[in-house]
C-alpha positions, 0 to 999 in steps of 0.5 A: 643636926642635918641629914646628908642622905640615906640615913646619914647624919651631920652631928658636928659643931662649929668653932668661931671663938678659936683665933689659931688652929693648932695654935699656928694658923689663923682662922678669920672665919672659924672652923668646923669640927664635923662628925656623922652618924650612921643610923641602921640596924646598928648606929655607927658614930664616924669620929667626935669633935673637940672636947669644948663642944661636947654638950653641943656634940651630944645634944646633935646626937640625941637630936638623931637617936633619942635614947638609943644607944651608939654600937660603933664609933669609927676613929679615923684620925686621932688628932685631938680636934676629932678625938677629943670627946672619945672618953666623954662619949664612952661614959655616955655610951659604955658599951659602944665598940671603937673601930680603928687600926693598930696605930689608933689604939695605942695613941688612944691609950697614950692621949686618953687612957683608953683600952678595951672595947676595941675592933682593930681593922686592917686595910680592906677590912669591912663592918656590916651596919645591918642594910649596909656595910662599911669598908676601911681603907688605911692612908698612913701620914695623910697627915698622922700615921694612924689615919684611914678612911671609911666607905659606906659602900651602900650609899656611896659615901666616903668619910675622909677624916681630915683629907679634902677638908678646909678652913671655915665654919659652916654658915647654916648649910653643910652639903656644898650644894647648900652653900656658896662655896667660893670662900672655901677654895682658897681656904682648901689651898691654905689648909693643905699646904700648911698641914698636909703639904709635906705629905704629897706622897702619902696623899698620892698612895691614898688617892690611888687607893680610892681610884675608880670607887664610886663616891657620891659624898666626901664627908671630911672633918673640916668643912663642907660635905662635897657633893656637887664639887667632888671632881673638883676637890679630888683634882685640887688634891691630886694637883697639890700633892703632885706639887703642880703649879700654875704660872705666877709669882710670890714676891716676899720681903722683910724691910725695916725702913722701906729701902728693901721694900722699894727694891720688891716694888721694882722687881714686881713691876719688872715681872709685870711689864714682861707678862706675868699677870699672877703676882702676889706681894707680902711683907712677912712681918705683916702677912701671917705666913700660911698665906705666903705658903698657900701661894707659894703652892700655887705659883711656880715663882718665888722671890724673896728678899730681907735685910741682913741683921744682927750679922745674919738674916732678917728673922721673919725671913729666916723663920719663912724659909724655915717653914718652906723647907719643912713642907718638902716642895717638890716640883717646878719651883724657880727662886730668885733673891735679893738682900740690903745691908747697911755696912756688912753683907749677909742676907743674900748669902744666907737666903742662897745657903738656904736654897743649896741645903734645904729648899733646892729650888731652881735658881732664876736670875743674879741675886741683887745686893743693895747697900744702904739705898736704892740706886740706879745701879741696883734698881737696874738689877732688880729689873733684870731680876723681875725680868728673868723670873718672868721669862722662866715662869712664861717659858 
């Protein structure tokens, strides 16, 4: 339990045991499930936590309000890491009224069999707690269809659901002014790119709805409460949802015996010598793809390469290209590629097929197709590809 401002309290929990968020994304620094209590004439709980942490959660609540009852529970997002404690909360507070939109309640019944005691709100509706008023802004597809945000208009506090969130447990402090936030910035990009990234247009629509609203605190459901860094956080979400990039190059490759990796090294060196400073390299079988996707969202250039395998494309590269396509990345992204084979070439044409049918990135340079091992000829082709990408990135 921690006070945020003006009788608003943090009652969330940390999860340092889960290895994969949503069964997909690594959590080297854990994750927080954030929930908030507003204490007024009426008491309002904003979102809950994952059910495994309910005992700690209810203890946090009771440290704030003792034996008082909770009048309202606002559900900004129905994903189970935030709504998982709904059924138990209702057992502890049977008269609690659950506030959400029409799609919230359909999901609530589907996930937990709960119905009744509902207050349905539409975009712009308000709810009085006594001395303060809550306003609800519907933000569908950021990143589920029922998502909304809640604004405490008296305290200028935005309860933003998953928006503006990031991976990482909270190590003591809760508000950004109390902690060193350096570890959270790249984790915000990784969180956004892997979970919200496909929904750039809905994020832009949500930002427009909030344009001009005074916000002194952003209380997300993951990561720090933003106060000092609000301007940076909003700008970051605006940039990412517009698919804006900075000059830089991601080189990712698959390799079985090191020959394809040698191609990647030559390409990287050529791009560096041509003036690109931001270069990151990833072995797609060694690095979790969430980190690769994070940097693809950050940088304008992408060069991928892999061997031919089973008369097709090396499996982990096929998976990565599928993941990139699933994010529906738009904007100024440039793509080059290379491949290798022992006796029958397929990798390069498979990558080209992915770009033509799903990715639609701007093609840069000539693809390099290596047979068996690096020769002086293919080395020069790799150098040419690296230089061509550098020229396009820096132009």
